[in-house]
C-alpha positions in Angstrom: -0.7 -3.2 10.0 -1.9 0.3 10.6 -1.2 1.3 14.2 -3.8 4.1 14.4 -7.6 4.1 14.4 -8.7 4.5 10.8 -11.7 3.9 8.5 -12.3 3.3 4.8 -14.5 5.7 2.8 -14.8 7.1 -0.8 -11.7 8.9 -1.9 -11.3 12.0 -4.1 -8.0 10.5 -5.2 -9.2 7.1 -6.4 -12.0 4.7 -5.5 -11.8 4.1 -1.7 -9.2 5.5 0.6 -8.2 5.0 4.2 -8.7 7.9 6.7 -7.3 8.8 10.1 -10.1 8.5 12.7 -8.2 10.8 15.1 -5.5 13.5 15.0 -2.0 12.0 14.3 1.1 14.1 15.2 4.0 14.4 12.9 6.6 11.6 13.4 4.0 9.1 14.7 4.7 5.6 13.5 1.5 4.5 11.7 2.4 1.2 10.1 4.6 -1.8 10.8 4.7 -5.3 9.5 2.7 -7.8 11.5 2.3 -11.4 10.2 -1.2 -11.8 11.5 -2.5 -8.7 9.5 0.1 -8.5 6.6 0.6 -11.4 4.3 3.7 -11.9 2.2 2.8 -13.6 -1.1 5.7 -15.0 -3.1 5.2 -14.3 -6.8 5.4 -18.1 -7.5 2.3 -18.6 -5.4 0.3 -16.5 -8.0 0.9 -19.0 -10.8 -2.4 -20.4 -12.0 -4.6 -17.9 -10.1 -7.3 -16.2 -12.2 -6.2 -13.0 -13.8 -8.7 -10.9 -11.8 -7.2 -12.1 -8.5 -3.6 -11.3 -9.7 -4.8 -7.8 -10.7 -6.3 -7.3 -7.3 -3.0 -8.2 -5.6 -1.1 -5.9 -8.0 -3.4 -3.0 -7.2 -3.6 -3.4 -3.4 -0.2 -4.7 -2.3 3.3 -3.5 -2.0 5.7 -5.4 -4.4 9.0 -6.3 -2.8 11.4 -6.9 -5.8 14.2 -8.1 -3.5 12.0 -11.0 -2.4 10.0 -11.4 -5.6 6.9 -11.2 -3.4 4.0 -8.9 -2.6 2.9 -7.8 0.9 -0.8 -7.3 1.3 -2.6 -6.1 4.4 -6.0 -7.1 5.8 -6.7 -3.7 7.3 -7.2 -0.2 5.9 -3.6 -0.3 4.5 -5.2 -2.2 1.5 -6.7 1.2 0.4 -3.8 3.5 0.7 -3.7 5.8 -2.3 -0.8 7.6 -4.0 0.2 11.2 -3.6 3.1 13.2 -5.0 3.1 15.0 -1.6 2.0 12.2 0.8 1.4 12.6 4.5 3.1 9.2 5.1 6.7 8.3 4.6 8.2 4.8 4.4 11.4 4.6 6.5 13.1 1.3 6.8 9.9 -0.8 6.2 7.8 1.3 8.6 5.6 4.3 7.9 5.5 7.5 9.8 3.5 10.7 9.6 5.5 13.3 7.5 3.4 16.0 9.0 0.5 16.4 11.4 -2.5 14.5 10.0 -6.0 15.8 10.9 -8.9 13.5 11.9 -10.8 12.5 8.8 -7.8 13.3 6.5 -7.0 10.6 3.9 -3.7 8.8 4.4 -1.5 8.7 1.3 1.9 7.2 0.4 4.2 7.7 -2.5 4.0 4.7 -4.9 7.6 5.5 -5.9 8.7 4.5 -2.4 6.0 1.8 -1.9 5.9 -0.1 -5.2 2.4 -0.8 -6.3 2.7 -2.8 -9.5 -0.6 -1.6 -11.0 0.3 2.1 -10.9 3.4 4.1 -11.7 2.9 7.7 -10.6 5.5 8.9 -13.2 3.7 7.4 -16.2 0.1 6.7 -15.0 0.6 3.2 -16.2 1.8 -0.1 -14.7 4.8 0.4 -12.4 6.6 -2.5 -14.0 5.8 -5.6 -15.9 5.0 -8.4 -13.5 4.4 -12.0 -14.7 3.9 -14.5 -11.9 4.2 -17.3 -14.5 7.9 -16.4 -14.9 8.5 -15.9 -11.2 10.7 -18.4 -9.4 
């Protein structure tokens, strides 16, 4: 769950992005897990779902390989885009501002820290092969 005021708008990075609505000082905690907003989806629950739904989950959720599950948010976090020099940092399952973030600045994370199956920033391809039909 994003802990700051934010909005979703077109992104110069990709499609839609999430933007800070107000100034965010460096070190501010911006995201933490909340079970009302963030859903954990075990890979096995995807078995039998239409491919377009699985692709949406792969593109808009964080994959947690240690749990064989994805975590998807129902707020602007759904639209976080990748940057090689992001303004957010994932520390112990929470996200913090790596530097001051200006109002109307797009929030970005590093998909090498926050695994998004549909995109590997090192190759531009899928981060890893993911087959829910083989998940336990």
